[in-house]
Backbone bond lengths (Angstrom), bond angles and torsions (degrees), N, CA, C in turn:
res aa  C-N    CA-C-N  psi(-1)  N-CA   C-N-CA  omega(-1)  CA-C   N-CA-C  phi
1 X - - - 1.491 - - 1.521 107.74 -
2 X 1.314 115.90 158.22 1.441 122.92 176.73 1.481 111.30 -120.53
3 X 1.291 117.47 173.65 1.436 121.85 -177.20 1.512 115.05 -97.62
4 X 1.360 117.14 15.81 1.455 120.73 -177.06 1.504 111.42 -63.71
5 X 1.368 117.52 139.05 1.440 121.08 177.56 1.489 110.79 -123.30
6 X 1.357 117.36 35.72 1.429 123.05 -179.91 1.523 111.51 -59.72
7 X 1.372 120.30 142.21 1.408 121.98 -179.60 1.550 112.26 -56.66
8 X 1.360 117.69 142.50 1.414 120.89 -175.08 1.537 106.88 -148.67
9 X 1.338 116.62 135.78 1.447 120.67 -179.73 1.513 108.62 -147.43
10 X 1.346 116.11 153.26 1.490 123.87 179.75 1.517 107.94 -125.12
11 X 1.345 115.17 137.06 1.434 119.60 172.80 1.582 106.13 -113.86
12 X 1.310 114.22 146.82 1.501 118.81 -178.20 1.474 109.89 -149.53
13 X 1.342 115.37 159.82 1.477 121.73 177.36 1.538 106.94 -76.58
14 X 1.329 117.86 154.99 1.471 121.63 -172.08 1.536 113.78 -62.81
15 X 1.392 118.70 -20.95 1.482 117.90 -173.61 1.545 111.13 -90.88
16 X 1.342 119.80 1.75 1.402 119.95 178.87 1.528 115.71 -64.51
17 X 1.303 120.09 -46.95 1.466 120.67 175.26 1.534 112.66 -58.17
18 X 1.299 117.00 -42.20 1.469 121.06 179.78 1.582 108.77 -64.19
19 X 1.281 116.15 -43.01 1.498 118.72 -178.98 1.513 110.31 -63.48
20 X 1.332 119.14 -46.45 1.462 119.10 -179.81 1.527 112.74 -65.40
21 X 1.334 115.78 -35.13 1.485 118.94 177.21 1.541 109.50 -65.85
22 X 1.284 117.23 -42.36 1.471 122.62 179.84 1.535 111.94 -62.79
23 X 1.342 114.98 -38.37 1.471 118.87 179.66 1.537 111.68 -80.64
24 X 1.302 116.52 -19.10 1.450 121.81 -179.64 1.501 113.29 64.81
25 X 1.354 114.34 41.68 1.483 118.59 -176.53 1.531 109.70 -139.49
26 X 1.341 113.55 172.05 1.459 120.59 172.39 1.572 106.96 -112.97
27 X 1.280 117.47 162.32 1.448 121.42 -177.83 1.532 105.79 -124.32
28 X 1.361 117.47 128.06 1.430 122.01 178.52 1.534 107.45 -111.30
29 X 1.323 118.21 130.56 1.469 120.73 177.84 1.501 110.98 -139.86
30 X 1.383 115.00 158.76 1.429 121.44 177.77 1.494 110.00 -113.06
31 X 1.315 116.87 145.65 1.472 120.77 177.23 1.580 106.78 -127.27
32 X 1.316 114.74 102.10 1.453 121.86 -173.18 1.488 112.29 -57.62
33 X 1.362 116.60 -50.47 1.446 120.83 -176.74 1.490 114.69 -64.53
34 X 1.373 114.62 -43.13 1.409 121.15 -176.15 1.568 112.42 -81.30
35 X 1.358 117.79 -12.08 1.437 123.32 178.41 1.554 112.27 65.64
36 X 1.361 115.48 44.60 1.455 119.83 -178.03 1.480 112.39 -130.38
37 X 1.327 117.56 146.93 1.460 124.71 162.66 1.527 105.39 -110.46
38 X 1.308 118.07 122.11 1.438 122.17 -172.46 1.522 111.06 -118.27
39 X 1.320 117.12 129.37 1.423 122.96 170.34 1.530 110.63 -101.73
40 X 1.354 114.29 124.86 1.463 120.46 -179.53 1.550 109.54 -110.50
41 X 1.293 117.00 132.82 1.417 121.13 176.02 1.505 108.68 -143.37
42 X 1.356 117.93 175.81 1.425 121.42 -175.33 1.505 109.84 -138.67
43 X 1.329 117.93 146.80 1.431 123.10 171.80 1.530 110.88 -103.71
44 X 1.349 113.49 15.22 1.445 121.80 -179.96 1.537 114.62 97.32
45 X 1.339 115.27 -23.54 1.455 120.17 -178.48 1.526 112.04 -122.56
46 X 1.314 117.24 -35.54 1.441 120.58 -177.10 1.533 110.15 -129.01
47 X 1.341 112.12 159.19 1.458 118.54 178.56 1.488 109.91 -90.20
48 X 1.344 117.62 129.66 1.473 122.94 177.79 1.518 106.66 -101.28
49 X 1.322 115.70 125.36 1.440 122.84 -174.22 1.547 109.52 -118.36
50 X 1.333 115.15 125.98 1.457 120.47 179.85 1.528 108.70 -125.80
51 X 1.327 119.15 91.68 1.495 120.09 -178.66 1.506 109.67 -91.59
52 X 1.352 115.45 143.71 1.449 122.45 173.64 1.519 108.85 -131.29
53 X 1.318 115.60 145.45 1.502 119.96 -173.77 1.517 112.82 -90.28
54 X 1.299 115.33 125.58 1.458 123.95 173.01 1.525 108.12 -129.53
55 X 1.290 117.33 153.72 1.483 120.13 178.95 1.537 110.46 -81.61
56 X 1.332 114.55 109.29 1.446 123.23 177.47 1.570 112.65 49.33
57 X 1.283 118.09 56.98 1.485 118.65 -178.32 1.542 112.03 -70.75
58 X 1.304 118.39 144.45 1.509 121.96 176.48 1.518 107.61 -135.48
59 X 1.350 118.42 -90.28 1.423 121.55 -174.39 1.511 113.69 -60.73
60 X 1.351 115.35 140.08 1.474 120.24 -179.12 1.555 105.88 -143.00
61 X 1.385 114.15 135.83 1.466 120.32 175.34 1.481 109.77 -134.44
62 X 1.327 116.89 132.85 1.474 121.59 178.40 1.490 110.76 -131.74
63 X 1.261 117.66 130.29 1.450 122.02 176.50 1.486 110.54 -148.37
64 X 1.344 116.10 114.50 1.457 117.86 -178.08 1.526 113.48 60.29
65 X 1.322 114.67 -123.41 1.454 120.18 -179.72 1.523 114.56 -97.53
66 X 1.321 117.55 19.62 1.431 119.35 177.22 1.522 113.98 -130.02
67 X 1.284 116.24 145.53 1.469 123.91 -173.95 1.497 108.99 -138.20
68 X 1.391 117.47 140.93 1.453 121.93 171.26 1.486 109.45 -126.24
69 X 1.349 115.63 137.90 1.451 121.46 177.16 1.502 107.53 -126.21
70 X 1.341 114.75 130.66 1.463 120.82 175.74 1.542 108.27 -95.01
71 X 1.265 116.20 115.00 1.483 120.05 175.03 1.522 106.87 -104.28
72 X 1.326 116.22 -173.95 1.485 122.31 -171.17 1.511 112.85 -50.01
73 X 1.312 120.57 -44.07 1.394 121.59 -170.00 1.537 113.63 -131.76
74 X 1.319 117.30 9.18 1.458 119.80 -173.63 1.528 110.42 -158.32
75 X 1.352 113.90 162.03 1.478 123.33 174.34 1.542 105.52 -107.58
76 X 1.283 118.04 121.82 1.443 123.97 178.66 1.543 108.37 -100.13
77 X 1.318 115.48 123.96 1.500 120.23 179.57 1.549 108.31 -104.39
78 X 1.316 116.27 128.94 1.453 119.57 -178.26 1.531 109.75 -125.83
79 X 1.324 115.94 157.65 1.440 123.19 178.12 1.488 112.67 -130.24
80 X 1.307 118.19 144.84 1.467 119.90 -179.23 1.520 109.65 -83.77
81 X 1.363 112.46 134.71 1.469 120.84 176.96 1.549 107.63 -121.34
82 X 1.335 117.15 76.10 1.487 119.20 -173.13 1.513 113.37 -60.85
83 X 1.313 117.19 -27.85 1.499 118.37 178.61 1.530 113.89 -63.97
84 X 1.367 116.67 -21.80 1.429 121.39 -179.81 1.506 111.45 -92.79
85 X 1.358 115.21 -17.46 1.472 116.30 -173.08 1.517 115.27 -65.51
86 X 1.288 116.64 -41.21 1.525 117.83 -178.93 1.483 112.09 -64.27
87 X 1.335 119.40 -30.26 1.422 121.16 -176.65 1.585 112.37 -98.85
88 X 1.317 117.47 23.54 1.437 120.99 177.51 1.497 109.57 -53.43
89 X 1.313 119.20 126.35 1.482 119.77 -169.14 1.508 114.70 -64.98
90 X 1.388 117.63 -29.21 1.448 120.84 -177.91 1.567 111.58 -79.08
91 X 1.343 115.24 -35.55 1.513 118.61 -177.15 1.513 107.99 -144.87
92 X 1.288 117.99 86.32 1.461 122.49 -178.14 1.543 111.37 -70.77
93 X 1.270 118.32 148.61 1.442 125.52 177.45 1.574 109.62 56.02
94 X 1.311 116.02 41.09 1.448 122.46 179.07 1.544 112.47 -118.90
95 X 1.270 115.58 -42.99 1.477 121.30 -174.48 1.527 113.52 -104.17
96 X 1.325 116.56 148.77 1.441 120.27 174.27 1.489 112.83 -110.84
97 X 1.339 116.39 1.02 1.494 120.94 174.99 1.523 108.58 -146.52
98 X 1.340 116.46 148.43 1.432 123.03 177.35 1.519 108.92 -142.85
99 X 1.364 115.15 106.12 1.435 120.28 -179.85 1.491 109.38 -90.46
100 X 1.328 114.84 125.19 1.509 121.41 -176.68 1.505 108.20 -118.85
101 X 1.307 117.25 145.14 1.491 121.25 178.06 1.525 110.50 -65.10
102 X 1.287 117.17 136.39 1.423 124.39 176.64 1.520 116.07 -115.70
103 X 1.304 113.73 -34.44 1.484 120.44 178.70 1.494 111.36 -157.22
104 X 1.378 116.09 155.20 1.449 121.47 176.15 1.503 107.55 -130.18
105 X 1.338 115.52 128.28 1.492 121.22 178.90 1.509 108.59 -107.40
106 X 1.284 120.33 112.99 1.469 120.95 -176.30 1.522 108.38 -84.29
107 X 1.322 112.95 118.03 1.497 119.93 -175.34 1.527 109.68 -112.76
108 X 1.251 120.93 -10.38 1.480 121.00 -170.84 1.521 110.70 84.40
109 X 1.331 113.92 -177.51 1.487 117.88 -178.47 1.514 111.51 -84.88
110 X 1.408 114.75 88.20 1.442 120.03 -179.10 1.505 113.87 -97.46
111 X 1.400 116.74 -1.23 1.489 121.02 -176.70 1.523 109.65 53.52
112 X 1.340 115.99 57.36 1.501 121.79 -179.25 1.498 108.40 -74.79
113 X 1.316 116.28 102.03 1.463 121.00 -176.23 1.561 113.35 -83.23
114 X 1.291 119.27 -25.34 1.454 120.46 -177.36 1.445 110.06 -154.33
115 X 1.353 117.68 157.38 1.453 126.59 -179.19 1.514 109.59 -147.87
116 X 1.329 116.83 151.70 1.493 122.30 174.46 1.565 106.34 -139.85
117 X 1.292 115.00 152.57 1.478 120.67 165.71 1.501 110.16 -90.57
118 X 1.340 116.88 126.85 1.426 121.94 177.63 1.554 108.42 -113.12
119 X 1.308 116.38 -179.86 1.444 119.43 178.26 1.508 111.25 -65.14
120 X 1.324 117.07 -25.64 1.472 122.29 179.96 1.492 112.51 -89.48
121 X 1.299 119.45 -12.04 1.445 122.66 -177.71 1.511 112.56 131.50
122 X 1.321 117.15 -154.43 1.421 123.42 -175.96 1.477 113.13 -80.13
123 X 1.343 119.89 129.58 1.423 123.68 176.81 1.538 110.10 -121.48
124 X 1.289 119.64 131.40 1.427 120.32 -175.93 1.533 112.38 -124.67
125 X 1.353 114.51 164.65 1.460 122.22 178.07 1.543 106.82 -101.91
126 X 1.278 115.91 111.84 1.463 123.85 178.79 1.540 108.03 -90.78
127 X 1.278 116.26 88.32 1.443 121.05 -175.50 1.542 113.53 -63.09
128 X 1.331 115.20 -40.20 1.452 118.30 -179.06 1.506 114.38 -62.71
129 X 1.371 116.82 -38.57 1.476 121.50 -178.87 1.545 111.54 -100.89
130 X 1.322 118.88 7.80 1.483 121.40 173.59 1.514 112.13 58.25
131 X 1.347 118.57 46.70 1.457 118.92 179.16 1.517 110.13 -153.52
132 X 1.350 116.27 167.13 1.434 122.08 166.34 1.525 109.70 -91.09
133 X 1.325 118.50 146.31 1.446 118.55 -173.47 1.514 110.57 -142.23
134 X 1.305 115.51 161.32 1.469 126.28 169.68 1.483 109.90 -116.22
135 X 1.343 118.38 159.40 1.438 122.18 175.43 1.508 108.17 -73.84
136 X 1.298 114.45 149.15 1.484 122.07 -178.38 1.488 109.74 -137.58
137 X 1.306 115.41 136.84 1.467 121.42 -173.77 1.545 112.67 -70.69
138 X 1.366 116.42 -20.63 1.495 118.48 -177.40 1.516 112.77 -111.65
139 X 1.301 118.09 -16.83 1.441 119.27 -174.27 1.545 111.08 -128.19
140 X 1.323 115.14 170.04 1.425 121.30 179.56 1.535 110.97 -60.43
141 X 1.338 117.44 -40.09 1.443 123.54 176.06 1.536 111.17 -163.46
142 X 1.274 116.52 164.94 1.482 122.15 177.83 1.522 107.65 -121.77
143 X 1.342 118.95 107.10 1.430 121.60 179.96 1.556 112.51 -65.03
144 X 1.319 117.80 138.62 1.453 121.18 179.65 1.529 112.54 -124.28
145 X 1.333 119.05 -17.68 1.468 120.16 -177.96 1.520 108.03 -161.65
146 X 1.295 118.63 145.48 1.428 124.74 169.96 1.523 109.97 -143.12
147 X 1.340 117.90 154.13 1.453 120.62 177.97 1.581 109.30 -59.64
148 X 1.329 115.96 142.44 1.465 118.79 -178.92 1.547 115.58 -56.65
149 X 1.386 114.35 -27.42 1.457 116.73 -177.05 1.532 113.41 -83.52
150 X 1.310 117.28 -4.89 1.474 121.80 176.07 1.555 107.54 -88.92
151 X 1.290 117.08 117.61 1.446 121.00 -171.17 1.500 115.26 -77.49
152 X 1.380 115.48 -30.99 1.462 118.27 178.84 1.542 109.74 -159.76
153 X 1.309 115.61 160.52 1.485 121.46 -178.94 1.522 107.90 -79.90
154 X 1.308 118.39 125.11 1.411 122.56 177.40 1.510 109.16 -153.97
155 X 1.303 120.38 146.55 1.467 122.80 -178.57 1.482 113.50 -74.84
156 X 1.352 116.13 63.43 1.489 120.85 -170.65 1.518 112.12 -133.00
157 X 1.301 120.34 10.42 1.458 121.90 178.05 1.504 111.71 43.57
158 X 1.304 116.82 58.60 1.476 121.53 -170.60 1.480 116.35 -69.47
159 X 1.377 118.18 -30.79 1.485 118.98 179.99 1.512 111.96 -136.63
160 X 1.292 117.23 6.32 1.473 124.58 -177.82 1.507 111.11 50.76
161 X 1.327 115.10 54.45 1.416 122.29 169.01 1.497 109.09 -57.97
162 X 1.339 121.79 127.56 1.435 119.37 -167.04 1.572 115.16 -141.50
163 X 1.311 118.73 -26.06 1.450 121.50 -173.51 1.485 114.65 -128.85
164 X 1.323 117.10 152.37 1.460 121.68 -176.41 1.542 108.91 -146.80
165 X 1.357 117.20 133.99 1.447 122.00 177.81 1.524 107.71 -125.83
166 X 1.367 114.94 142.55 1.409 121.21 179.31 1.525 111.29 -111.27
167 X 1.323 117.20 152.26 1.459 123.85 173.81 1.537 107.65 -130.04
168 X 1.271 118.38 117.94 1.451 125.43 -179.06 1.507 112.34 54.94
169 X 1.349 113.22 42.87 1.469 119.15 176.74 1.496 117.04 80.90
170 X 1.328 118.42 6.04 1.467 123.18 -177.69 1.525 108.95 -121.93
171 X 1.348 119.75 141.96 1.480 122.32 175.16 1.486 111.16 -64.26
172 X 1.362 115.49 130.18 1.476 117.95 -173.56 1.562 111.46 -127.76
173 X 1.298 118.38 -39.15 1.462 121.38 -176.75 1.542 112.06 -133.01
174 X 1.291 117.86 145.50 1.429 124.79 177.78 1.523 112.42 -137.32
175 X 1.308 118.76 147.64 1.434 121.56 176.33 1.500 112.64 -115.36
176 X 1.341 117.05 153.44 1.464 123.59 -179.65 1.524 104.32 -151.20
177 X 1.373 114.42 159.14 1.440 118.22 -178.58 1.514 114.54 -96.59
178 X 1.310 117.42 3.57 1.413 121.90 173.68 1.526 115.42 -175.25
179 X 1.290 119.70 144.83 1.514 123.10 174.79 1.502 108.44 -84.31
180 X 1.336 115.88 58.97 1.476 123.07 -171.59 1.529 111.30 -114.71
181 X 1.311 116.91 155.83 1.475 122.45 -172.44 1.538 110.08 -133.16
182 X 1.298 118.95 26.63 1.460 120.83 176.33 1.552 107.22 -129.37
183 X 1.311 113.64 162.55 1.496 117.91 -176.89 1.578 110.49 -57.29
184 X 1.319 114.52 118.43 1.488 119.01 177.51 1.513 112.13 63.34
185 X 1.370 119.46 21.58 1.419 120.64 -173.01 1.498 114.87 -64.85
186 X 1.376 116.47 -23.57 1.481 121.43 179.77 1.527 114.28 -65.37
187 X 1.335 116.24 -20.44 1.456 119.58 -172.77 1.567 112.06 -67.08
188 X 1.302 118.41 -24.01 1.448 119.62 -177.98 1.488 114.47 -65.80
189 X 1.365 117.81 -29.41 1.436 120.08 -178.33 1.539 110.55 -138.18
190 X 1.267 116.54 47.25 1.465 122.47 -174.56 1.524 113.41 -67.33
191 X 1.355 116.87 -22.88 1.504 119.21 179.63 1.490 114.30 -78.52
192 X 1.401 116.36 -18.17 1.466 118.85 -178.67 1.533 113.19 -136.74
193 X 1.286 116.76 0.36 1.465 120.07 -175.90 1.546 117.95 -94.37
194 X 1.338 116.03 2.01 1.444 119.92 -178.45 1.483 114.62 -68.91
195 X 1.315 116.97 152.62 1.461 120.37 -177.46 1.495 110.67 -147.40
196 X 1.362 114.77 156.82 1.465 124.74 174.24 1.514 106.06 -114.43
197 X 1.339 116.26 127.05 1.471 121.75 -176.09 1.560 111.23 -113.98
198 X 1.308 115.67 147.75 1.447 120.30 169.46 1.501 108.19 -90.15
199 X 1.329 116.30 114.73 1.491 120.20 -171.38 1.544 111.51 -62.56
200 X 1.325 121.32 -49.85 1.504 117.46 -173.27 1.555 111.90 -58.53
201 X 1.336 119.75 -35.14 1.463 120.27 -177.04 1.535 112.32 -100.43
202 X 1.321 116.82 -20.53 1.454 120.94 -177.63 1.511 111.68 81.47
203 X 1.324 119.58 3.32 1.446 122.78 -177.49 1.538 111.67 -78.09
204 X 1.342 114.78 149.30 1.462 118.71 177.53 1.562 106.86 -87.52
205 X 1.384 113.90 123.33 1.441 121.87 -178.72 1.538 109.81 -83.03
206 X 1.288 118.10 -46.18 1.414 124.82 -179.19 1.529 111.02 -139.60
207 X 1.331 117.33 136.11 1.453 121.87 176.60 1.512 112.61 -122.58
208 X 1.299 116.41 179.46 1.464 118.85 178.71 1.493 115.50 72.38
209 X 1.334 117.93 24.14 1.426 121.05 -177.28 1.556 111.80 -90.93
210 X 1.325 117.01 156.63 1.387 122.39 178.56 1.524 111.95 -97.54
211 X 1.255 117.65 96.71 1.467 126.61 175.86 1.527 112.98 50.50
212 X 1.312 118.61 57.84 1.526 120.53 179.54 1.519 109.99 -67.40
213 X 1.371 112.53 145.88 1.523 119.44 177.51 1.523 105.32 -144.43
214 X 1.329 114.59 163.40 1.430 124.48 166.63 1.511 115.93 46.84
215 X 1.321 121.16 58.53 1.472 122.91 176.87 1.550 107.74 -63.55
216 X 1.341 117.95 145.30 1.432 123.23 175.72 1.512 109.17 -145.71
217 X 1.346 117.99 143.27 1.412 124.20 173.46 1.511 108.44 -105.80
218 X 1.321 118.16 123.45 1.428 121.72 -179.44 1.566 107.82 -137.64
219 X 1.352 111.36 124.22 1.501 118.04 176.99 1.558 110.25 55.69
220 X 1.347 115.23 39.41 1.431 119.15 175.68 1.538 115.90 85.14
221 X 1.327 117.52 -5.22 1.471 121.21 -176.28 1.516 109.64 -113.21
222 X 1.345 114.75 134.44 1.451 120.21 179.66 1.538 111.57 -93.13
223 X 1.307 114.41 127.67 1.465 121.15 177.36 1.527 108.91 -115.76
224 X 1.319 116.22 137.26 1.496 119.93 179.27 1.537 109.87 -147.90
């Protein structure tokens, strides 16, 4: 995190507080340009906003009491300490969760667009090197999968691999902006070259998409 105090504001439609209250949940989002990770909640009538400053945050993964945030050059791992939440010195008896940083893994500028928690641990989308990766204690990252059309790992953003969805704790679908194998090759047809891939087989499920990002499977349905 940094000490920046740049002005920051959120606009929302009137039904957002009601929707969050009905679902009984909070929403965590990242804003790359503004450099914020924002937690949104509701008291039933108004939206409660809690922004925190991170350097160029993108990928975010939350599961249970653990959270991972990809910032410009590192992955920050946080853990929930609910016993401390109620006694938060600035606003007591307000929060039911308090995520605190526990470790930072410096990976360099990989442009990590998305991350998920799997049965084996954290899995991220390394957009710069066009692969899926795991954290490694000795290296910047450990590649575990790349699209079949990418011939080698290179810091060239060859296909703009950007999204990852899991099913039952295993990586299942990924999105990219082009089936290309040259530096920035996806840019030539980014409005129609996007694709959704099946990770286990490497097959393209759907092509011709306009800049797909962040695939998710919910209640048996795939959204991308």
